[in-house]
C-alpha positions in Angstrom: 88.3 83.9 69.1 87.3 84.3 65.5 84.3 82.4 65.6 83.0 84.0 68.6 83.1 87.5 67.0 82.0 86.2 63.5 78.7 85.5 65.2 78.5 88.8 66.6 79.2 90.3 63.4 76.2 88.3 61.7 73.9 89.7 64.7 75.1 93.2 64.3 75.4 93.6 60.5 72.2 91.6 59.9 69.9 93.9 62.0 70.9 97.2 60.7 71.5 99.1 57.6 74.8 100.7 57.3 74.6 102.3 53.8 75.0 106.1 53.7 76.9 108.0 56.6 79.3 106.6 58.5 78.5 104.7 61.5 80.5 103.8 64.4 79.9 99.9 65.2 81.4 98.2 68.1 82.5 94.6 67.6 84.8 92.4 69.2 88.4 93.1 69.7 88.4 95.6 67.1 86.3 97.6 69.6 84.8 100.0 67.4 84.8 100.1 63.6 84.0 103.3 61.4 81.7 101.9 58.6 80.7 103.4 55.3 78.8 101.5 52.6 77.3 102.6 49.3 74.2 101.4 48.0 76.2 99.4 45.4 79.6 98.6 46.4 82.2 98.6 43.6 85.1 97.6 46.3 85.7 97.0 49.9 88.7 98.5 51.8 90.2 98.4 55.4 91.6 101.8 56.6 94.0 101.1 59.5 94.7 104.5 61.4 97.9 105.5 62.9 98.9 105.6 66.7 96.9 108.7 67.2 93.7 106.8 66.3 90.7 107.4 63.9 91.0 111.1 62.7 90.4 113.5 59.8 92.9 112.0 57.4 91.5 108.6 57.8 87.8 109.8 57.7 88.6 112.2 54.6 89.7 109.1 52.7 86.8 107.2 53.8 84.8 109.9 52.4 86.5 109.8 49.3 86.2 106.1 48.7 82.5 106.2 49.5 82.0 108.7 46.7 83.8 106.3 44.3 81.5 103.7 45.3 84.0 102.0 47.7 82.8 100.3 51.0 85.1 101.4 53.8 85.9 100.0 57.3 87.8 102.2 59.5 90.1 100.4 62.2 91.2 102.6 65.3 94.7 100.9 65.8 95.3 101.9 69.4 91.9 100.2 70.1 92.4 97.4 68.0 95.9 97.0 69.7 94.1 97.2 73.2 91.9 94.3 71.9 94.5 92.2 70.8 95.8 91.8 74.8 92.5 89.9 74.9 93.4 87.2 72.6 94.0 83.6 73.8 96.6 82.6 71.2 100.4 82.6 71.2 100.4 85.0 68.1 98.4 87.2 66.2 96.6 86.3 63.2 95.7 89.6 61.7 95.4 88.7 58.3 92.8 85.9 59.2 90.8 88.3 61.4 90.6 91.0 58.5 89.6 88.4 55.8 87.0 86.9 58.1 85.5 90.3 58.8 85.4 91.2 55.3 83.3 88.2 54.3 81.0 88.4 57.2 80.3 91.8 56.6 79.8 91.5 53.0 77.6 88.3 53.7 75.2 90.3 56.0 75.0 93.1 53.8 73.7 90.9 50.9 76.1 91.7 48.0 75.7 89.7 44.5 79.4 89.2 44.5 82.3 88.6 47.4 84.7 91.5 46.9 88.5 90.9 47.8 89.3 93.7 50.5 92.0 96.2 49.9 94.0 97.5 53.0 95.5 101.0 53.5 97.3 102.0 56.5 98.8 105.0 58.1 102.0 105.1 60.0 102.2 102.1 62.2 99.0 101.1 60.6 100.7 101.0 57.6 103.3 98.4 58.9 100.3 96.3 60.3 98.9 96.5 56.9 102.2 95.0 55.4 102.6 92.3 58.0 99.0 91.1 57.5 99.9 90.9 53.8 103.0 89.1 54.5 101.3 86.5 56.6 98.1 86.3 54.4 97.1 83.5 51.8 96.4 84.0 48.2 93.0 85.5 47.4 92.8 87.5 50.6 93.5 90.9 49.4 93.4 92.8 46.2 95.8 95.8 47.2 97.7 96.8 50.1 99.2 100.2 50.7 101.3 101.7 53.5 101.7 105.5 54.1 104.9 106.6 56.3 105.3 102.9 57.5 107.3 102.5 60.6 110.2 99.8 61.4 108.6 98.5 64.3 105.0 97.1 65.3 103.8 97.5 68.9 101.6 94.4 69.5 101.2 92.2 72.6 102.6 89.3 70.9 104.1 88.5 67.5 102.5 88.1 64.4 102.1 84.4 63.6 104.3 83.0 60.6 106.6 85.9 60.3 110.3 86.2 61.3 110.2 88.7 64.2 112.7 90.5 66.5 111.9 91.8 69.8 112.2 95.5 70.2 111.9 97.8 73.2 108.5 98.8 71.8 107.2 95.8 69.9 108.3 93.6 67.0 110.4 94.3 63.9 109.8 92.0 61.0 111.8 91.1 58.0 110.6 92.0 54.6 109.2 89.2 52.4 110.5 88.8 49.1 108.2 90.7 46.5 107.7 87.6 44.6 106.3 86.1 48.0 103.8 88.6 48.4 100.1 87.4 47.6 98.9 90.7 46.5 100.0 94.0 44.9 101.8 96.3 47.6 102.9 99.9 47.5 104.8 102.1 50.1 104.3 105.7 50.2 105.2 108.7 51.9 103.0 111.2 53.3 104.1 113.8 51.0 102.9 111.6 48.1 99.8 110.5 49.6 97.1 113.0 49.5 93.6 111.8 50.1 93.0 112.1 46.0 96.2 110.5 45.2 95.3 107.5 47.6 91.9 106.9 46.3 93.1 106.9 42.7 95.1 104.0 43.4 92.2 101.9 44.4 91.1 99.9 41.2 88.4 97.1 41.4 89.9 94.0 41.5 87.4 91.0 40.5 90.1 88.4 40.6 91.4 85.8 38.0 89.3 85.5 35.0 89.3 83.3 31.9 90.8 84.2 28.5 87.3 83.4 26.8 84.6 85.8 26.7 81.7 83.3 27.9 83.9 82.4 30.9 85.1 85.8 31.8 82.4 86.0 34.5 83.5 82.9 36.2 86.0 82.9 39.2 88.2 80.5 37.9 91.9 80.0 38.4 93.5 78.3 35.2 97.0 76.5 36.1 98.4 75.6 32.7 101.4 73.1 32.1 104.1 73.2 29.3 104.1 69.2 29.1 101.8 67.1 27.0 99.3 64.6 28.3 95.9 63.4 28.5 94.4 64.2 31.7 93.5 67.6 33.3 91.8 68.3 36.5 88.8 70.6 37.3 88.8 71.6 40.9 85.9 73.0 43.0 87.2 74.6 46.1 85.9 74.6 49.7 83.6 77.5 51.0 86.8 79.4 51.9 87.8 80.0 48.5 90.9 79.2 46.3 93.2 79.9 49.2 94.7 77.0 51.1 94.1 73.2 50.6 92.7 73.6 47.4 95.3 75.8 45.9 97.9 74.1 47.4 96.8 70.8 45.8 96.1 72.5 42.6 99.6 74.0 42.2 101.0 70.5 43.3 99.2 68.9 40.4 100.3 71.5 38.0 104.0 70.7 39.1 103.4 67.0 38.2 102.4 68.0 34.8 98.5 67.9 35.2 96.8 71.3 34.3 94.1 72.3 36.7 91.0 74.8 36.5 90.1 75.8 40.0 86.6 77.3 40.6 86.7 79.7 43.6 83.4 78.6 45.7 83.6 81.6 47.6 82.8 84.0 44.8 80.6 81.6 42.6 78.3 80.7 45.5 78.4 84.0 47.1 74.7 84.2 45.8 72.4 81.1 45.5 73.1 79.0 42.6 71.7 75.4 41.7 72.9 72.2 40.4 71.7 73.0 36.7 73.5 76.3 36.6 76.9 74.8 38.0 76.6 71.9 35.6 76.2 74.1 32.5 79.3 76.2 34.0 81.3 73.0 34.4 80.4 72.0 30.9 81.7 75.4 29.5 85.1 74.9 31.4 85.5 71.3 30.4 84.9 72.1 26.7 87.1 75.0 26.4 90.2 74.1 28.4 90.1 70.5 27.2 90.3 71.8 23.9 92.7 74.3 24.5 95.1 72.3 26.5 94.5 69.2 24.6 93.4 66.9 27.1 90.6 64.1 26.4 90.2 63.0 30.1 89.1 65.1 33.1 89.2 64.6 36.8 86.8 66.3 38.8 88.0 67.3 42.2 85.9 68.7 45.0 86.8 69.6 48.4 84.4 70.2 51.2 81.6 72.2 49.8 82.9 71.6 46.4 83.0 68.0 47.1 79.3 68.2 48.3 77.9 69.8 45.0 80.1 67.8 42.6 78.0 64.6 42.4 74.7 66.5 41.2 76.6 68.6 38.8 78.2 65.5 37.3 74.9 64.0 36.7 73.4 67.0 34.9 76.4 67.2 32.3 75.9 66.5 28.8 76.6 62.9 27.8 79.5 63.8 25.7 81.3 65.8 28.7 80.3 63.1 31.1 82.3 60.8 29.0 85.4 62.8 29.2 85.2 62.6 33.3 87.3 59.5 34.1 87.1 60.0 37.9 85.6 62.3 40.6 87.7 62.8 43.6 85.8 63.8 46.9 87.6 65.1 49.7 86.1 65.9 52.8 82.6 64.8 51.5 79.3 65.4 53.7 75.9 64.1 53.6 74.2 67.2 52.2 75.1 69.8 49.6 74.3 73.7 50.0 74.4 76.0 47.0 75.3 79.3 48.7 77.9 80.3 51.1 77.0 80.6 54.8 79.0 82.4 57.6 78.4 79.5 59.8 80.5 77.2 57.4 83.5 79.3 57.9 83.5 78.4 61.7 83.0 74.6 61.1 79.4 74.4 61.4 78.0 72.5 58.6 74.4 73.3 57.3 72.5 69.9 57.2 69.2 71.3 55.8 71.0 71.1 52.3 69.9 68.8 49.4 71.1 65.1 50.3 74.1 63.8 48.4 73.9 60.0 48.5 70.9 59.7 45.8 73.1 61.7 43.3 76.2 59.5 44.1 74.3 56.5 43.6 73.8 57.5 40.1 77.6 57.7 39.2 79.3 54.5 38.2 81.2 53.5 41.6 84.4 52.8 39.7 84.7 56.3 39.0 84.3 57.8 42.5 87.3 58.2 44.7 86.4 59.4 48.3 89.2 60.8 50.9 88.2 61.7 54.5 90.1 62.2 58.1 89.5 59.8 60.5 88.1 62.5 63.1 85.3 63.1 60.4 84.2 59.3 60.2 80.4 60.1 61.3 80.2 63.0 59.2 81.4 61.4 55.9 79.8 59.5 53.2 83.1 57.9 52.3 82.4 54.8 54.5 79.1 53.9 53.0 80.9 54.3 49.5 83.4 52.1 50.5 81.0 49.4 51.2 79.5 50.1 47.7 82.8 49.5 46.2 84.3 52.7 45.7 88.0 53.8 46.2 88.2 55.0 49.8 91.2 56.4 51.8 91.2 57.3 55.3 93.8 59.8 56.5 94.8 61.1 59.9 93.3 64.3 61.3 90.0 65.9 60.2 88.9 68.4 57.8 92.4 69.5 56.6 93.9 66.1 56.7 96.7 67.0 59.1 97.6 69.2 56.1 99.4 66.5 54.4 98.5 68.0 51.1 101.3 66.5 49.1 99.8 63.1 50.0 96.2 64.1 48.7 97.6 65.4 45.5 99.5 62.2 44.8 96.2 60.4 45.7 94.0 62.7 43.4 96.6 62.2 40.2 96.1 58.3 40.9 92.1 58.6 41.3 91.6 57.1 37.7 93.5 53.9 38.8 91.6 53.6 42.1 95.0 53.2 43.9 
């Protein structure tokens, strides 16, 4: 379902200019979106209407946010609810739909960096906003606000992954502990939620940044540990950003006493990069954190998009930095590397027109290479070829997400230097 309307979004938003006055855009099961985009957006927000649909209150907020430099995308709750009936799943994954829509719209509008979407909802739209946050992964939303949130959400099916209770008019959901929410959340009453007051709560969120000034513009996620040791990991995420497999493995390594610096690929490669630039930034990351954390050895880990770009970057590191790298662990490695995020990658279509990866791998000592792939991706992977050359190669069940057995993957990555 998401894949079909992502293609439609690319066609629609790639062919029209939506900066300036609000435009009503018809798209997928959202049916109609009210869109306002300033010339140089500072932020991105979804506005979810109440049960009466898109009206003056919602439009006033969109206008005010536009004046502050924010893109706003208005969603009419009754229309969206009607569109949900056309879904073909057993439950509704609203968070993923909102994130996919934000990515596709920003990609087609050509912004220089990806802006995590904020979400604000009124009435039952506020309930939907909270429940979308509750089912979201990290790095999905920057801020979520609910105004006059209702106790029940009326949808054809329950939302995926939440504890739902069937009611006469829909479903009610148990609140998620605050510590488990993936973004800041506030619930307000209408009396405290004038248009000006709501707009004032929106603060541009550019995500995690490093402590050091010369790393401050890099979208990195440091995961330090309290224990001593020799090894650290630098992990380049897949094209979805630091959210699922990447984050889970990174945090697992952290619990094992291995500190990690994650590079959020979605933001870093939002605009075109190149191997030299990536190598220079990896060099900064390795030098700073190996000194700060007192780690003399580095494992470079890449997943999917991140695995594809890693070999060329490694080969361009300064000699002294390369000497610190004891292993490259490449997960879901393919045959070509791209240096810019494409919408097609989010729906499982690999761009085969990128730079060949094999010539870069052939420059790397084979003893340093670990390659892990799912058995369903044997034809697409370079791992079988690397195994013949003597690299440490592991085949798992499943395909691109390895049957979601991330604990085993983390254990493999931790053992990369030994080849086990």
